[in-house]
C-alpha positions as CSV (number, residue, x, y, z in Angstrom):
1,M,47.4,-49.2,6.6
2,K,46.3,-50.7,3.2
3,K,42.8,-51.3,4.7
4,F,42.6,-47.6,5.8
5,S,43.6,-46.4,2.4
6,T,41.0,-48.6,0.8
7,I,38.3,-47.2,3.1
8,L,39.4,-43.6,2.5
9,F,39.4,-44.1,-1.3
10,S,35.9,-45.6,-1.0
11,I,34.6,-42.5,1.0
12,M,36.2,-40.1,-1.6
13,L,34.7,-42.1,-4.5
14,C,31.2,-42.0,-2.9
15,A,31.5,-38.3,-2.3
16,L,32.6,-37.6,-5.9
17,I,29.7,-39.8,-7.2
18,S,27.3,-37.8,-5.0
19,M,28.5,-34.5,-6.3
20,F,28.0,-35.6,-9.9
21,A,24.6,-37.0,-9.0
22,I,23.4,-33.9,-7.3
23,G,25.2,-31.3,-9.5
24,P,23.0,-31.5,-12.6
25,V,19.8,-31.3,-10.5
26,Q,20.4,-27.9,-8.9
27,A,23.8,-26.4,-9.7
28,Y,22.9,-24.6,-12.9
29,I,19.6,-23.0,-12.2
30,E,20.6,-20.2,-9.8
31,G,17.1,-19.4,-8.7
32,F,13.8,-17.9,-10.0
33,I,11.7,-14.8,-9.3
34,W,8.0,-14.3,-9.8
35,L,7.4,-10.8,-11.2
36,P,4.4,-8.4,-10.8
37,P,1.6,-7.7,-11.4
38,Y,0.7,-10.2,-8.6
39,M,-1.9,-9.5,-6.0
40,K,0.3,-10.8,-3.2
41,K,3.7,-12.3,-2.6
42,G,4.4,-13.3,0.9
43,Y,3.1,-15.2,3.9
44,D,-0.7,-15.8,4.0
45,S,-2.5,-16.9,7.1
46,H,-5.2,-18.7,5.0
47,Y,-2.7,-21.0,3.4
48,E,-0.3,-20.9,6.4
49,E,2.6,-20.6,4.1
50,Y,4.3,-18.3,1.5
51,V,2.4,-17.8,-1.7
52,V,2.4,-15.7,-4.9
53,I,-1.2,-14.9,-5.9
54,Y,-2.2,-13.8,-9.4
55,K,-5.6,-12.6,-10.7
56,H,-7.3,-14.5,-13.5
57,G,-6.3,-13.0,-16.8
58,S,-3.2,-11.2,-15.6
59,S,0.2,-11.6,-17.1
60,V,2.5,-14.0,-15.2
61,N,6.3,-13.8,-15.7
62,L,8.9,-16.1,-14.0
63,I,12.6,-15.2,-14.3
64,V,15.0,-18.1,-14.4
65,P,18.7,-17.3,-14.3
66,V,20.8,-20.2,-15.7
67,K,24.6,-20.4,-15.2
68,N,26.9,-22.5,-17.3
69,D,29.8,-23.8,-15.3
70,W,29.6,-27.3,-16.8
71,Y,30.1,-27.0,-20.6
72,P,33.3,-25.1,-21.7
73,N,32.1,-25.1,-25.3
74,G,28.7,-23.5,-24.4
75,L,25.4,-24.5,-23.0
76,N,22.6,-24.7,-25.6
77,V,19.3,-24.0,-23.9
78,S,16.2,-25.0,-26.0
79,K,13.4,-24.8,-23.4
80,V,12.6,-23.6,-20.0
81,I,9.5,-25.2,-18.5
82,I,7.3,-24.7,-15.4
83,G,5.6,-28.0,-14.5
84,F,2.6,-27.4,-12.2
85,D,1.1,-30.0,-10.0
86,W,-2.3,-29.7,-11.7
87,G,-0.8,-31.6,-14.6
88,Q,0.0,-28.7,-17.1
89,N,3.2,-27.0,-18.2
90,K,4.1,-23.5,-19.1
91,T,7.0,-23.4,-21.5
92,L,9.5,-20.9,-23.0
93,N,10.2,-22.7,-26.3
94,I,13.3,-21.4,-28.0
95,S,14.1,-24.5,-30.0
96,A,13.9,-22.5,-33.2
97,N,16.5,-20.0,-31.9
98,I,18.5,-21.9,-29.4
99,E,20.2,-19.6,-26.8
100,Q,23.8,-20.5,-26.0
101,V,25.1,-19.7,-22.6
102,G,28.9,-19.1,-22.6
103,W,31.3,-20.8,-20.2
104,Q,31.0,-19.4,-16.7
105,E,28.3,-17.0,-17.9
106,T,24.7,-16.5,-16.7
107,E,21.7,-15.9,-19.0
108,V,18.3,-14.9,-17.7
109,F,15.2,-16.6,-19.2
110,T,11.6,-15.5,-18.8
111,V,8.7,-17.9,-18.9
112,S,5.5,-15.9,-19.6
113,F,1.9,-17.0,-19.6
114,T,-1.6,-15.8,-18.6
115,A,-3.0,-16.7,-15.2
116,D,-6.1,-19.0,-15.6
117,A,-8.3,-19.7,-12.6
118,T,-9.9,-22.7,-14.5
119,E,-6.6,-24.4,-15.1
120,A,-5.6,-23.8,-11.5
121,V,-8.8,-25.5,-10.4
122,S,-9.4,-23.7,-7.1
123,S,-7.9,-20.8,-5.2
124,D,-7.9,-23.0,-2.1
125,W,-5.2,-25.0,-3.8
126,A,-1.7,-23.5,-3.4
127,H,0.2,-25.2,-6.2
128,E,3.7,-26.8,-6.2
129,Y,5.8,-26.7,-9.3
130,T,9.1,-27.8,-10.8
131,I,11.3,-25.7,-13.2
132,Y,13.1,-27.6,-16.0
133,V,15.9,-26.3,-18.2
134,E,16.2,-28.4,-21.3
135,H,19.4,-28.2,-23.3
136,V,20.7,-29.7,-26.6
137,N,23.9,-30.8,-28.1
138,A,24.1,-28.1,-30.8
139,T,22.6,-24.7,-31.8
140,T,22.0,-25.6,-35.5
141,G,21.1,-28.6,-37.5
142,P,19.7,-31.8,-36.1
143,T,19.8,-31.6,-32.3
144,E,19.4,-34.1,-29.4
145,I,18.4,-33.3,-25.8
146,V,21.3,-33.7,-23.4
147,S,20.4,-35.8,-20.4
148,P,19.7,-35.1,-17.7
149,T,17.4,-32.1,-18.0
150,W,18.2,-29.7,-15.2
151,E,15.4,-29.1,-12.7
152,V,14.6,-27.4,-9.4
153,D,11.5,-27.7,-7.3
154,W,9.6,-24.8,-5.9
155,N,11.2,-25.2,-2.5
156,D,14.8,-26.1,-3.4
157,F,16.4,-22.8,-2.5
158,S,16.9,-21.0,0.8
159,G,14.5,-18.2,1.7
160,P,10.7,-18.0,1.2
161,D,9.3,-20.8,-0.9
162,Y,6.3,-19.4,-2.8
163,K,3.5,-21.7,-3.9
164,F,1.4,-20.6,-6.8
165,V,-2.2,-19.4,-6.5
166,V,-4.7,-18.0,-9.0
167,F,-7.8,-16.0,-7.9
168,S,-10.9,-15.7,-10.0
169,T,-11.9,-12.2,-11.2
170,D,-14.7,-12.0,-8.6
171,Q,-12.5,-13.1,-5.8
172,A,-9.7,-10.7,-6.7
173,D,-12.1,-7.8,-7.1
174,A,-13.8,-8.6,-3.8
175,L,-10.5,-8.8,-2.0
176,D,-9.4,-5.4,-3.4
177,L,-12.6,-3.8,-2.3
178,S,-12.3,-5.4,1.2
179,E,-8.8,-4.0,1.6
180,E,-9.9,-0.6,0.4
181,Y,-12.7,-0.5,2.9
182,D,-10.4,-1.6,5.7
183,S,-8.1,1.3,4.8
184,Y,-11.0,3.8,5.1
185,A,-12.2,2.2,8.4
186,S,-8.7,2.3,9.8
187,A,-8.1,5.9,8.9
188,Y,-11.6,7.1,9.9
189,P,-13.0,4.8,12.7
190,T,-16.7,4.9,13.2
191,W,-16.3,6.4,16.7
192,S,-14.5,9.4,15.2
193,F,-17.7,10.8,13.4
194,N,-19.3,13.7,15.3
195,N,-22.3,14.1,13.0
196,I,-25.2,11.7,13.8
197,N,-26.0,11.1,10.2
198,A,-22.4,10.4,9.3
199,S,-22.0,8.1,12.3
200,Q,-25.1,6.1,11.2
201,L,-23.9,5.8,7.6
202,A,-20.5,4.5,8.9
203,G,-22.3,2.0,11.1
204,Q,-24.3,0.7,8.1
205,A,-21.0,0.5,6.1
206,S,-19.6,-1.7,8.8
207,I,-22.5,-4.0,8.7
208,E,-22.2,-4.4,4.9
209,A,-18.5,-5.1,5.2
210,S,-19.2,-7.8,7.8
211,L,-21.8,-9.4,5.4
212,G,-19.1,-9.2,2.7
213,D,-16.7,-11.1,4.9
214,T,-19.4,-13.8,5.4
215,H,-20.0,-14.2,1.7
216,Y,-16.2,-14.3,1.0
217,T,-15.6,-17.0,3.6
218,R,-18.4,-19.1,1.9
219,G,-16.7,-18.6,-1.5
220,D,-19.6,-16.5,-2.8
221,Y,-17.2,-13.9,-4.2
222,A,-19.8,-12.1,-6.4
223,S,-22.0,-11.4,-3.4
224,A,-19.0,-10.4,-1.3
225,E,-18.0,-8.0,-4.0
226,T,-21.4,-6.3,-4.0
227,R,-21.4,-6.0,-0.2
228,Y,-18.0,-4.5,-0.1
229,Q,-18.9,-2.0,-2.8
230,N,-22.0,-1.0,-0.7
231,A,-19.8,-0.6,2.3
232,L,-17.4,1.7,0.4
233,D,-20.3,3.8,-1.0
234,L,-21.8,4.2,2.5
235,Y,-18.5,5.1,4.0
236,S,-18.0,7.7,1.3
237,Q,-21.4,9.2,2.1
238,A,-20.5,9.2,5.8
239,L,-17.3,11.1,5.1
240,A,-19.1,13.6,2.9
241,A,-21.8,14.1,5.6
242,E,-19.2,14.6,8.2
243,A,-17.3,17.1,6.1
244,E,-20.5,19.1,5.3
245,W,-21.4,19.2,9.0
246,E,-17.9,20.3,10.0
247,T,-18.1,23.0,7.4
248,K,-21.4,24.3,8.8
249,V,-20.0,24.2,12.3
250,E,-17.0,26.1,11.3
251,E,-19.1,28.7,9.4
252,A,-21.4,29.0,12.4
253,N,-18.5,29.5,14.8
254,L,-17.0,32.1,12.4
255,E,-20.4,33.9,12.3
256,I,-20.5,34.0,16.1
257,A,-16.9,35.2,16.3
258,L,-17.7,38.0,13.7
259,T,-20.8,39.0,15.6
260,E,-19.0,39.1,18.9
261,A,-16.2,41.1,17.2
262,D,-18.8,43.6,15.8
263,A,-20.5,43.9,19.2
264,N,-17.1,44.5,20.9
265,L,-16.2,47.1,18.3
266,S,-19.6,48.9,18.8
267,T,-19.0,48.8,22.6
268,A,-15.5,50.2,22.1
269,I,-16.8,53.0,19.9
270,A,-19.5,53.9,22.4
271,M,-17.0,54.0,25.2
272,L,-14.7,56.1,23.1
273,R,-17.6,58.5,22.4
274,Q,-18.3,58.6,26.2
275,A,-14.7,59.3,26.8
276,D,-14.7,62.2,24.2
277,A,-17.9,63.7,25.9
278,A,-16.3,63.4,29.3
279,M,-13.2,65.1,28.0
280,T,-15.2,67.9,26.4
281,Q,-17.1,68.4,29.6
282,A,-13.8,68.4,31.6
283,Y,-12.5,71.1,29.3
284,A,-15.7,73.2,29.8
285,W,-15.3,72.9,33.6
286,I,-11.7,73.9,33.3
287,L,-12.5,77.0,31.2
288,F,-15.4,77.8,33.6
289,G,-13.0,77.6,36.5
290,L,-10.4,79.7,34.8
291,G,-13.2,82.3,34.2
292,F,-13.8,82.5,37.9
293,V,-10.1,82.8,38.6
294,F,-9.7,85.6,36.1
295,M,-12.8,87.4,37.6
296,G,-11.3,87.1,41.1
297,I,-8.0,88.5,39.9
298,A,-9.8,91.3,38.2
299,T,-11.8,92.1,41.4
300,I,-8.6,92.1,43.5
301,V,-6.8,94.4,41.0
302,Y,-9.8,96.7,40.9
303,A,-10.1,96.9,44.6
304,Y,-6.4,97.6,44.9
305,R,-6.5,100.4,42.4
306,K,-9.8,102.0,43.5
307,P,-9.1,105.5,45.0
308,V,-9.8,105.8,48.7
309,A,-12.6,108.4,49.4
310,G,-11.4,111.6,51.1
């Protein structure tokens, strides 16, 4: 029995030590959220994983909620840091105005910086990162960093784990143009054009877009951007040609319909006139017939009243 108690105590002690060892690493950073304006946030087949993609020069903001359920007298946060795998950090430094998080309260911190394609080395590299929350022993006067600094890795939480990517300006612009062209081509497929000129323009646009894809795959984003812009311009011309042709067809059909209506109206008027003439002639024949009738009646009456010769 004593041996069992010793074993049980050892197990509980190990569990307690494990809780204290793990707690400071993850328990107080409740998560983090990448904010717009990003180009994409989700699964990407090129990287075969979830990524958040920013354009070079755009504003990047990461929200980090921090909960204090460890220090009853307050948690004094001095820095929130994003440590990227390319060897640089992005830091929210509030050492001059330390933020105290009350007991059992949560404060939200935002780390802001500008996306830099040069720092990120290459858009083919989806970066890992670690978030650190540094806290100190006081809000004023001389302060010391409290160890350990809390930290979470990019994939420490449940749900999608987003790696960090930065596109160059040319790559970002080329991708935007490509997606815009795909939207047009999807809404108005090349086979839907009825006008020959419009159909040819749409076909040329498709060729330019295909060349743009080739340049993009090779990493020649400036050339890809030019090709995609050509494709969009040609598609716009195709849509304009189709619209102009459809307008002419509609106007021609309207003219035909109006001409046919005029012809039918003229025929109807002619038939009405013929009917009026026939009616007039019928009235004449009726009057003529009535004349004969009256003449016959008069003859009978005259014959009846004529004196008989003696």
